[in-house]
C-alpha positions in Angstrom: -0.1 -0.1 -0.1 2.9 2.6 0.9 4.5 1.6 -2.5 1.1 2.2 -4.2 0.7 5.8 -2.5 4.4 6.5 -3.4 3.6 6.0 -7.0 0.5 7.8 -7.0 1.7 10.7 -5.7 5.1 10.8 -7.7 2.4 10.1 -10.8 0.4 13.5 -9.6 3.4 15.5 -9.4 4.4 14.8 -13.0 0.9 15.5 -14.0 0.6 18.7 -12.1 3.9 20.0 -14.2 2.0 19.4 -17.5 5.0 19.2 -19.4 7.2 16.7 -21.7 10.5 16.8 -23.3 11.3 15.0 -26.4 14.0 12.6 -26.5 15.2 13.3 -29.9 18.1 15.8 -30.2 17.1 18.3 -33.1 20.5 20.4 -32.9 23.8 18.6 -31.7 25.8 21.5 -30.5 28.8 19.3 -29.8 29.7 18.9 -33.4 31.7 21.4 -35.3 30.5 23.4 -37.9 26.8 23.0 -37.3 24.1 25.0 -39.5 21.9 27.3 -37.5 18.4 25.8 -36.5 15.7 28.2 -38.0 12.9 28.9 -35.9 9.6 30.7 -36.0 7.8 31.8 -33.1 3.9 32.4 -33.0 1.4 34.0 -30.5 3.1 35.9 -28.3 1.6 39.1 -28.9 0.4 39.5 -25.2 3.7 39.2 -23.9 6.3 40.9 -25.9 8.8 40.9 -23.2 8.9 37.3 -23.2 9.1 36.6 -26.8 12.0 39.3 -27.3 14.0 37.3 -24.3 13.3 34.1 -25.9 14.5 35.5 -29.3 17.6 37.4 -27.7 18.6 34.4 -25.6 18.5 32.0 -28.5 20.2 34.1 -31.2 22.9 35.2 -28.7 23.9 31.5 -28.5 24.8 31.5 -32.4 22.9 28.3 -32.7 19.6 29.4 -33.6 17.8 31.7 -36.1 14.7 33.2 -34.9 11.9 34.8 -36.9 8.6 36.4 -35.7 6.8 36.6 -33.6 4.0 35.9 -36.0 0.3 36.0 -35.2 -1.7 33.0 -34.0 -5.6 32.7 -33.8 -5.6 29.3 -32.3 -6.0 27.3 -35.3 -4.7 23.6 -35.6 -1.0 23.4 -36.5 -0.5 22.5 -40.3 3.3 21.5 -41.2 2.6 21.8 -44.7 2.5 25.6 -44.5 5.8 25.9 -43.4 7.5 23.4 -45.6 8.4 25.6 -48.4 10.0 28.0 -46.2 13.7 27.6 -44.4 11.8 27.2 -41.1 12.7 23.8 -39.2 11.2 24.4 -35.9 7.8 26.4 -34.7 7.2 27.3 -31.4 3.6 28.4 -30.6 2.2 30.0 -27.7 -1.6 30.6 -26.5 -1.8 33.2 -23.9 -5.5 33.4 -22.4 -5.2 32.7 -18.5 -1.6 31.1 -18.6 1.4 31.0 -21.4 0.8 27.4 -23.2 3.8 26.7 -25.3 4.2 23.9 -27.9 7.2 23.1 -30.0 6.4 21.5 -33.6 9.2 20.3 -36.1 7.7 21.1 -40.1 7.6 17.3 -40.4 4.4 16.5 -38.1 1.1 18.2 -36.6 2.4 16.4 -33.1 4.1 18.7 -30.8 7.6 17.5 -29.4 7.2 19.6 -26.3 4.2 21.0 -24.2 4.2 23.1 -21.3 2.1 25.9 -19.3 3.7 28.8 -17.7 2.5 31.6 -15.6 0.8 34.7 -17.5 3.5 37.1 -16.8 5.2 39.4 -19.2 8.7 39.5 -17.8 12.3 38.5 -18.8 12.5 36.1 -16.0 9.6 34.2 -17.5 11.1 34.5 -21.0 14.4 33.2 -19.6 12.4 30.2 -18.2 10.7 29.3 -21.5 13.8 29.7 -23.9 15.8 27.5 -21.5 13.0 24.8 -22.1 13.3 25.3 -25.8 17.2 24.9 -25.8 17.0 21.8 -23.9 14.5 20.4 -26.0 16.4 21.3 -29.1 19.9 20.4 -27.9 19.7 17.9 -25.2 21.7 20.3 -23.1 21.3 22.6 -20.1 20.7 26.1 -21.1 23.5 29.0 -20.3 20.6 31.7 -19.9 20.9 31.2 -16.1 24.2 31.5 -15.9 26.1 34.6 -14.0 29.6 35.7 -13.7 31.6 38.1 -11.2 34.6 40.0 -12.6 36.7 42.8 -11.7 37.0 46.6 -13.0 39.9 48.6 -12.0 39.7 52.2 -10.8 42.3 54.9 -10.2 43.1 53.7 -6.7 41.1 50.9 -6.1 39.5 47.6 -7.6 35.9 46.8 -7.7 33.8 43.6 -7.9 30.8 43.3 -10.4 28.1 40.7 -11.2 26.6 40.0 -14.6 23.9 37.8 -16.0 24.8 35.6 -18.7 25.2 37.7 -21.6 26.5 40.8 -20.2 22.9 42.6 -20.5 22.4 43.4 -16.8 25.4 44.5 -14.6 25.2 44.9 -10.7 27.8 47.1 -8.9 28.3 45.0 -5.6 30.0 48.2 -4.2 33.0 46.4 -3.1 36.4 48.4 -3.2 39.8 47.2 -2.3 43.3 48.5 -2.9 43.7 44.9 -4.9 41.4 42.2 -5.5 43.5 39.2 -6.5 40.5 36.5 -7.0 36.7 36.5 -6.6 34.0 33.5 -6.4 30.5 33.8 -6.6 28.6 31.0 -4.8 24.7 31.6 -4.5 24.4 35.1 -2.8 27.9 35.1 -1.6 31.0 36.8 -3.0 34.3 35.5 -1.5 37.5 37.2 -2.5 40.8 37.8 -1.4 42.4 41.3 -1.2 45.1 43.3 -0.3 44.4 46.7 1.7 45.8 48.2 4.6 49.1 46.5 4.3 47.2 42.7 5.0 46.0 40.2 2.7 42.5 39.0 3.4 40.0 36.5 2.3 36.5 37.8 2.9 33.1 37.3 1.9 30.0 39.8 1.1 26.5 38.5 1.7 24.6 39.9 -1.1 20.9 39.2 0.7 22.0 41.2 4.1 24.8 43.4 2.6 27.1 42.3 5.3 30.9 41.4 4.7 32.7 39.3 6.9 36.4 38.5 7.2 37.5 34.9 7.2 41.4 35.2 7.1 43.8 38.0 7.8 47.5 37.9 7.3 50.8 39.7 6.4 51.5 36.8 4.4 50.2 36.6 0.8 46.7 35.1 0.4 45.1 34.0 -2.7 41.7 32.5 -2.7 41.5 29.6 -5.0 38.0 28.2 -5.0 35.0 27.7 -2.8 33.6 24.2 -1.8 29.9 24.5 -1.5 29.5 27.5 0.4 31.0 26.5 3.5 34.6 26.1 2.7 37.7 27.8 0.8 40.6 26.5 -0.8 43.5 29.2 -0.9 47.2 29.4 -1.3 49.4 31.1 1.5 52.8 32.1 0.8 55.3 33.9 3.2 57.7 34.2 0.7 59.6 30.9 1.5 56.9 28.5 1.9 53.7 27.8 -0.5 50.8 26.2 1.4 47.3 24.9 -0.1 44.9 25.3 2.6 41.5 24.7 3.0 39.3 26.8 5.9 35.7 26.8 7.0 34.0 30.2 7.4 35.1 30.7 10.7 38.8 30.6 9.6 39.7 27.5 11.0 42.4 25.9 8.5 44.2 22.8 7.6 47.1 22.5 5.3 46.7 20.2 2.3 50.1 20.3 0.8 53.4 22.6 1.4 56.6 23.3 -0.7 59.3 25.6 -1.2 58.1 26.0 -4.5 56.0 29.0 -6.1 52.5 27.7 -6.3 49.3 29.3 -7.1 45.7 28.9 -8.4 44.2 26.0 -6.4 41.0 24.8 -7.8 38.5 22.2 -6.5 36.9 19.1 -8.2 35.6 16.3 -6.1 38.2 16.2 -3.6 40.8 16.6 -6.4 43.0 19.7 -6.3 44.4 21.2 -9.4 47.3 23.7 -9.2 50.1 25.8 -10.7 53.7 25.3 -9.5 57.3 26.3 -11.0 58.6 22.6 -9.8 59.6 21.6 -13.1 61.5 24.9 -13.9 58.5 26.9 -15.5 54.7 27.1 -14.4 52.7 23.8 -15.1 49.5 22.4 -14.0 49.4 19.8 -11.3 47.0 17.5 -9.3 46.9 16.4 -5.8 44.5 14.9 -3.3 44.7 15.4 0.4 47.6 13.4 1.7 49.0 12.5 -1.7 52.0 13.7 -3.6 51.5 16.2 -6.9 51.0 14.5 -10.1 51.9 16.8 -13.3 49.1 17.2 -15.7 50.2 19.4 -18.5 53.1 18.6 -20.6 52.6 20.4 -23.9 53.6 24.4 -23.5 56.4 25.9 -21.8 54.0 28.4 -19.5 50.6 26.9 -18.6 48.9 28.5 -15.6 45.1 29.5 -14.5 43.4 26.0 -14.6 39.7 25.7 -14.7 37.8 22.3 -14.4 34.5 21.7 -16.1 31.6 21.0 -13.9 31.6 17.0 -14.6 35.5 17.1 -14.0 36.5 15.8 -17.5 37.9 18.7 -19.2 40.6 21.2 -17.9 40.9 24.6 -19.3 43.9 26.8 -19.0 45.8 29.5 -20.1 49.5 29.0 -22.2 52.1 31.2 -23.3 52.5 30.9 -27.1 53.5 34.1 -28.4 50.8 35.7 -26.4 48.4 34.0 -23.9 45.8 31.7 -25.2 43.2 29.3 -24.0 43.8 25.5 -24.3 41.2 22.8 -23.2 42.8 19.4 -22.3 40.5 16.2 -22.1 41.4 14.7 -19.0 40.2 11.2 -20.5 41.7 11.0 -23.5 44.7 13.2 -23.1 43.7 15.4 -26.4 44.7 19.1 -26.0 42.8 21.6 -28.2 43.5 25.4 -28.3 40.3 27.5 -28.6 41.6 31.1 -29.0 44.1 32.6 -31.3 43.6 36.5 -31.5 45.1 38.7 -28.6 45.9 37.5 -25.2 43.2 35.4 -23.6 43.5 34.4 -19.9 41.4 33.4 -16.9 39.2 30.8 -18.2 36.1 29.8 -16.2 33.7 27.0 -17.0 30.2 28.0 -17.0 27.7 25.3 -15.1 25.9 24.8 -18.5 29.3 22.7 -19.5 29.4 24.0 -22.8 30.6 27.8 -22.5 33.3 29.3 -20.8 34.1 32.9 -19.8 37.5 34.3 -20.5 39.2 37.6 -20.2 40.7 38.8 -23.6 42.6 42.1 -25.1 41.9 41.2 -28.7 40.0 44.4 -29.2 42.7 46.6 -27.5 41.3 46.7 -23.6 40.5 43.9 -21.3 37.0 42.2 -21.7 35.1 39.3 -20.4 34.1 37.3 -23.5 31.8 34.0 -23.7 33.2 31.4 -25.6 32.1 28.0 -26.5 34.0 24.8 -25.5 35.1 24.4 -29.3 36.0 27.6 -29.7 33.7 28.3 -32.5 31.7 30.9 -30.6 33.3 33.9 -29.2 31.0 36.8 -27.7 32.3 40.1 -26.2 30.2 40.7 -23.0 31.7 43.8 -21.0 34.9 45.5 -19.8 36.5 43.9 -17.1 38.8 40.9 -16.0 39.1 37.6 -13.8 35.8 36.4 -14.6 34.4 33.6 -12.7 31.2 32.1 -14.0 28.2 30.1 -11.7 24.8 29.9 -11.8 
């Protein structure tokens, strides 16, 4: 009886959600040189902000070309009306007491996706619908809810800013320090390492309460590396003689994971694995370690490899390598295949986004330091805003 009730409740929850995803992938974004998918949207007349957001988001990825919105008066979908055009996908909405969205191909009058949304003419609703469309057509999580934190320099200080995924909405955190060496955004907390008043600090700022809290303060150099969950930090402490990789909780209680007399930096956390940069081979290279274990060298191609970033699932390593100028490379940790994904200007400071297909980087290819959004294959490269040291999150 208990099992029956559990199954019944589960079925009712699924029914209440009232949507279905197609199993087929209509655009494989993992393949190089793919053609843009042509989409027409209909019936969004009452919610223009929603339709504009859907169109802007989908087209910004450069995977889609969106036409419309076109009017829709409730007639049954007829795929034959579209076959003479270049349209491959039709997104239809009715907006009476809710936004009911259906997605069709031009080969069938049966929808491949159906879902109801709250009738709200807002950008947030448009993001939600665009994300579902993206997932339905590509099989991948969308980048539309990504955020990134980045730095801007002023005459006598450095400031921290937060942007939405495409650089359209930028928020000034109000944080200013003499020098900020790293910032990480996790949930509603900004973690950062900085120099001010002749001391190095690692602090966090709560965006909800607008309060700042110091975790560690030292005359020795402190460099934040990463944040584990929202309750621990991993960082480097260097007193000029010894480099120590440490983990601390938010009260400042710390433990040393590794220490050496080499120059080491940029520790990154990935499911108990720690990636970091060390000059122990004579020039900066990327290494991997675990608590209580020795270091294993990861990068061998290139004489100067730095700024590691690990993909969400832990299978890919992005880093900056000096080859004339700095360029971004991705190393597949499973196959060992290494690929260069930038070529113009200096490109540094990679950060994988949670969707898994995009990264943020800093590039000076247009003469000043800017944040770029790039795809993991390097084919899509979009300028977002002026700044440096981006960290992409959700």
